[in-house]
Every structure is written in structure tokens, then in C-alpha cells.
C-alpha positions as CSV (number, residue, x, y, z in Angstrom):
1,M,7.0,9.6,-6.1
2,R,4.3,10.8,-4.2
3,R,5.3,13.9,-2.1
4,I,2.9,14.1,1.2
5,R,3.0,18.0,2.6
6,I,3.3,18.2,6.0
7,G,2.9,21.1,8.7
8,G,-0.3,22.0,9.0
9,P,-4.1,21.3,9.1
10,G,-4.1,18.4,7.6
11,D,-0.7,16.3,9.3
12,N,-2.7,13.3,10.6
13,T,-4.0,11.9,7.4
14,A,-0.3,12.7,5.7
15,L,1.3,10.9,8.6
16,A,-1.1,7.7,7.9
17,E,-0.3,7.7,4.5
18,I,3.5,7.8,5.5
19,G,3.1,5.3,8.0
20,E,0.9,3.3,5.0
21,I,4.0,3.5,3.0
22,L,6.9,2.5,5.3
23,K,5.1,-0.3,6.4
24,G,5.1,-1.8,3.0
25,G,8.7,-1.3,2.3
26,G,9.2,1.7,0.7
27,V,11.6,4.3,1.1
28,V,11.0,8.0,1.8
29,A,12.7,11.4,1.8
30,Y,11.7,12.8,4.9
31,P,12.8,16.1,7.9
32,T,14.9,14.8,10.8
33,D,16.0,17.7,13.4
34,T,19.0,18.5,11.3
35,I,18.8,17.5,7.6
36,Y,16.2,16.0,5.3
37,G,16.9,11.9,5.7
38,L,16.5,8.8,4.0
39,G,14.0,6.3,5.5
40,C,12.8,2.9,5.9
41,D,12.1,0.0,8.0
42,P,14.9,-0.7,9.6
43,L,13.6,-4.6,9.4
44,S,13.3,-4.9,5.9
45,Q,16.0,-6.3,4.2
46,P,14.9,-5.1,0.7
47,S,14.1,-2.1,2.0
48,L,18.0,-1.7,3.3
49,E,19.3,-2.7,-0.3
50,R,17.1,0.0,-2.3
51,I,18.5,2.8,0.1
52,Y,22.4,1.3,-0.2
53,S,21.4,1.3,-3.8
54,L,20.8,4.9,-4.4
55,K,22.8,6.2,-2.3
56,G,25.8,4.3,-4.0
57,R,26.8,3.0,-1.2
58,G,28.3,-0.9,-1.5
59,R,28.1,-3.4,1.1
60,D,31.1,-2.8,2.7
61,H,30.9,1.0,2.0
62,G,30.8,3.5,5.1
63,W,29.0,3.6,8.2
64,P,25.4,1.7,8.6
65,L,22.4,3.3,9.2
66,L,21.3,5.4,12.3
67,V,17.5,4.2,13.8
68,L,15.7,7.7,14.9
69,L,13.2,6.2,17.3
70,D,9.7,8.0,18.5
71,S,11.0,7.3,22.2
72,S,13.7,6.1,24.4
73,T,11.8,3.5,25.6
74,R,11.8,1.7,22.3
75,L,15.3,1.0,22.7
76,G,15.1,-2.1,24.9
77,G,13.7,-3.7,21.9
78,W,17.1,-3.6,20.0
79,S,19.7,-4.0,22.6
80,D,20.2,-6.8,25.5
81,E,21.6,-4.3,27.8
82,I,21.9,-0.7,27.8
83,P,25.6,0.4,28.5
84,D,25.4,2.3,31.3
85,A,27.3,5.5,29.8
86,A,24.4,5.6,27.5
87,R,21.7,5.4,30.4
88,G,23.1,8.2,31.5
89,L,22.8,10.2,28.6
90,L,19.1,8.9,27.6
91,R,17.8,12.0,30.0
92,H,18.8,14.6,27.1
93,W,16.6,12.7,24.1
94,P,14.7,13.9,22.7
95,A,17.8,16.1,21.2
96,P,20.5,15.9,18.3
97,L,22.4,13.5,20.0
98,T,23.3,9.9,18.7
99,L,24.0,7.3,20.7
100,V,26.3,4.0,19.5
101,M,26.0,1.0,21.3
102,R,26.2,-2.8,20.5
103,V,22.7,-4.4,19.5
104,R,20.8,-7.9,19.1
105,R,22.9,-10.5,17.5
106,D,19.8,-11.4,15.4
107,L,18.9,-8.3,13.7
108,P,19.5,-8.6,9.8
109,G,22.7,-7.8,8.1
110,T,21.8,-5.9,6.0
111,L,21.2,-3.1,8.6
112,L,24.4,-4.1,10.8
113,R,26.6,-4.3,7.3
114,G,29.0,-6.8,9.2
115,G,29.3,-4.6,12.4
116,A,27.8,-5.5,16.4
117,T,26.5,-1.7,16.8
118,L,24.2,0.6,15.4
119,G,23.3,4.6,16.2
120,F,20.1,5.6,17.8
121,R,18.6,8.8,18.4
122,V,15.3,10.2,19.5
123,P,15.3,13.6,17.4
124,A,14.9,17.0,19.0
125,S,11.9,17.8,16.5
126,R,8.3,16.7,17.1
127,L,7.3,16.3,13.7
128,C,9.9,14.0,12.9
129,R,9.0,11.6,15.9
130,A,5.5,11.8,15.2
131,I,6.8,10.4,11.5
132,C,8.9,7.6,13.5
133,M,5.5,6.9,15.5
134,A,3.9,6.5,11.8
135,A,5.9,4.3,10.6
136,G,6.1,1.8,14.0
137,G,8.3,3.5,15.9
138,A,11.6,3.5,14.3
139,L,12.9,4.7,11.0
140,T,16.4,4.5,10.0
141,S,17.9,7.8,8.7
142,T,20.9,8.7,6.0
143,S,21.5,11.8,4.5
144,A,19.7,12.7,1.4
145,N,22.4,12.6,-0.7
146,R,24.3,10.1,-3.4
147,S,27.5,9.6,-1.6
148,G,30.1,11.4,-2.3
149,S,27.9,14.8,-2.8
150,P,27.0,17.0,-0.3
151,P,23.4,16.8,1.6
152,L,20.2,17.9,-0.2
153,E,18.2,20.3,2.2
154,D,15.8,21.6,-0.4
155,P,12.8,19.5,-1.2
156,E,12.9,20.7,-4.8
157,E,16.7,19.2,-4.9
158,I,15.6,15.9,-3.6
159,A,12.5,15.9,-5.8
160,S,14.9,16.5,-8.6
161,E,17.2,13.9,-7.9
162,F,15.4,11.0,-6.4
163,A,12.1,11.1,-7.9
164,A,12.7,8.1,-10.0
165,D,13.8,5.8,-6.9
166,L,11.4,7.3,-3.8
167,D,7.9,6.3,-3.0
168,A,7.4,9.7,-1.9
169,L,8.9,12.9,-0.1
170,V,7.3,13.9,2.8
171,D,7.9,18.1,2.3
172,A,8.3,20.2,5.5
173,G,9.6,23.0,3.2
174,A,13.6,23.9,3.5
175,L,15.0,23.3,6.5
176,P,17.2,25.9,8.5
177,P,20.7,25.1,8.3
178,S,22.3,23.0,10.8
179,L,25.1,21.1,12.7
180,P,24.9,17.4,11.8
181,S,23.9,15.5,15.1
182,T,26.7,15.0,17.8
183,V,27.7,11.3,18.0
184,V,28.8,9.0,20.9
185,R,30.0,6.0,20.8
186,C,29.1,4.1,24.7
187,E,30.4,1.2,25.9
188,G,30.2,0.3,29.7
189,D,30.5,3.2,31.6
190,A,32.8,5.5,29.1
191,A,31.3,7.8,26.5
192,E,33.5,8.6,23.4
193,L,32.6,12.0,21.3
194,I,32.7,10.1,17.5
195,R,31.4,13.0,15.8
196,P,30.9,16.7,17.2
197,G,28.1,18.3,16.4
198,A,24.7,20.0,17.5
199,F,24.5,19.0,20.9
200,P,27.2,20.0,23.0
201,F,29.1,17.0,24.5
202,P,30.6,16.7,27.5
203,H,27.6,18.2,28.1
């Protein structure tokens, strides 16, 4: 596992290395706008399978992974029709606000896990958006922990737990305590709160 330190003058070189790993099918731990997450190319089935395996999730266990985007303009590539409710909330991005909506039917089944919706977020963290951009614009996100265990917040803990499973740990130091992202399901003009979190909803 490579440990790539980020958040300093060498960030451009670090981001290029992270992008190369992700575009090559790698799995990394990286800082989001809330906690450290595990990420890969959302369209790479082998990489997705690796994340589910190291998390300890079976094929039918749990929610699909979230997809983080570097810009809201990427959303049209994932959904044939963005709901009106989502369009009304996009103005708040970047923010710790995850919007769940129907997506294209031709996306990998490993990503959808038998469903028809995915959650998307443009993270509030500029560094996290830069990582998404280096990956090609989109990156999966799930908390850095084994299923049933609390999320790991410190890079040292992540390195100890996942050293044999990850291609890289993007180390930005320990993150400040944070609530998870707020999750809102959007269908038509209706927006339903699924999980309260760091973004106040309704706003």
C-alpha cells in the first residue's frame, strides 16, 4: 500500500499519482468532506467487488456505494433525467448533501446492487473534489471501516486495518469530527429526508 501525503506544496504530483492508481483499477482510502472513505472507479466492476470484499459486505448486504463528483455538471452523465427536486437542491453543492435519484439502466449491476437509484454528492472539501477530478470526475465513497465497525477517522488506524487491502492511503492527517452527509431522496418534485446529517434540511 502506498501512503500518499497530501495537503501541501506537492499536491499536484500527489494528485497525478492518485489519479493513475484509480484509473488503473486501484482502491484507495481518502479524505472526504466528512470522514475518510474508500474509493474506486465507479464503473470498474473488479474494483467495486474489492471494496465490498474488504468491507465484508455480501452482494445483497447494505446500500449501494455513494458516488462523489468533482462538479454538478457531471450528474447528467449518470441519470437520463434529473428530478425537479434534485435540480432545486443542486444550487447548494458543493456541500455535505447527498441526493439519491434514479440512474441510467446500463450502469454496472455491481454498483447498483439490484436497485435503480444511486446517491451523489459534490463534496464541500476542495481537496476531495480535486481527488475526484484526478480520478476522471467521479469516485465511489463508503466509510473506511469493516461492516459493523465504527468508521476510522485517523490515517494511522486506516493504515493498520487496511494495509494489505488498499493500493493507496491518501493521508491528509486526522480530520475534525463531523456528522455524516445529509441524504435526501429525490423523485419528481418530491424531496424526502432519508438521513439527517451535516447539511440542514429543509434548507
